[in-house]
C-alpha positions as CSV (number, residue, x, y, z in Angstrom):
1,M,-28.6,22.6,-40.0
2,N,-25.0,23.5,-40.5
3,S,-23.1,23.3,-43.9
4,T,-21.4,20.0,-43.0
5,E,-24.8,18.4,-42.5
6,E,-26.1,19.9,-45.7
7,F,-23.1,18.6,-47.6
8,L,-23.5,15.1,-46.2
9,L,-27.2,15.0,-47.0
10,D,-26.3,16.1,-50.6
11,C,-23.7,13.2,-50.8
12,F,-26.6,10.7,-50.4
13,K,-27.9,11.8,-53.8
14,E,-24.7,10.4,-55.4
15,K,-24.2,6.7,-56.1
16,P,-22.7,4.9,-53.1
17,I,-19.4,3.0,-53.5
18,G,-21.1,-0.1,-52.1
19,N,-23.3,-1.8,-49.5
20,T,-22.6,-4.1,-46.6
21,D,-25.0,-5.8,-44.2
22,H,-25.5,-2.7,-41.9
23,F,-24.2,0.2,-44.0
24,T,-24.4,2.0,-47.4
25,W,-20.9,3.6,-48.0
26,F,-20.1,6.9,-49.6
27,I,-16.8,8.7,-50.4
28,T,-17.0,12.5,-49.9
29,D,-14.6,15.4,-50.1
30,I,-14.5,15.5,-46.3
31,G,-14.2,11.6,-45.7
32,V,-15.8,8.2,-45.8
33,V,-19.4,8.0,-44.7
34,A,-21.0,4.8,-43.5
35,L,-24.9,5.4,-43.6
36,F,-26.7,3.2,-41.2
37,K,-29.3,0.8,-42.7
38,E,-32.5,0.4,-40.3
39,G,-33.3,-2.4,-38.1
40,E,-30.4,-2.9,-35.7
41,N,-29.4,-1.2,-32.4
42,D,-26.5,1.2,-32.2
43,E,-24.2,-1.4,-30.5
44,I,-24.4,-3.7,-33.6
45,Y,-23.5,-0.9,-35.9
46,N,-20.5,0.3,-33.7
47,K,-19.3,-3.4,-33.4
48,N,-19.5,-4.1,-37.2
49,V,-18.4,-0.8,-38.9
50,E,-14.7,-1.7,-39.1
51,I,-15.3,-5.2,-40.1
52,E,-17.6,-4.1,-42.9
53,A,-15.1,-1.3,-43.9
54,N,-12.5,-4.0,-44.3
55,N,-14.8,-6.0,-46.5
56,M,-15.2,-3.0,-48.7
57,A,-11.3,-2.7,-48.9
58,L,-11.5,0.6,-46.9
59,D,-8.9,1.1,-44.2
60,I,-10.5,3.3,-41.5
61,T,-8.3,2.2,-38.6
62,K,-6.3,5.5,-38.5
63,E,-9.3,7.8,-39.1
64,E,-11.3,9.8,-36.7
65,K,-14.8,8.4,-36.3
66,E,-17.8,10.7,-35.7
67,Y,-21.3,9.7,-35.1
68,L,-23.9,11.9,-36.6
69,Q,-27.7,12.0,-36.7
70,I,-29.0,14.4,-39.4
71,N,-32.9,14.5,-39.6
72,D,-33.8,10.7,-39.8
73,K,-30.4,9.5,-41.0
74,R,-27.7,8.1,-38.7
75,L,-24.1,7.7,-39.9
76,F,-20.4,7.4,-39.0
77,L,-18.1,9.9,-40.7
78,F,-14.4,8.9,-40.9
79,Y,-11.9,11.6,-41.6
80,S,-8.2,12.6,-41.0
């Protein structure tokens, strides 16, 4: 596990900024994290992430999006 992965796992110990239908949202020093909730296929997550970010008043349209799987956690990391 690299230092970025360790950092992201540590951020999940903090209070999230909110929850939407498919994600739990965190703000970190390296970007915005959308942690997947279980029960849906990847296509549903990819299709809904920008809509749900908008519902949280987060503008991620100009950010880079990276999919990561760390241990049993799946997430999108948005960063500039």
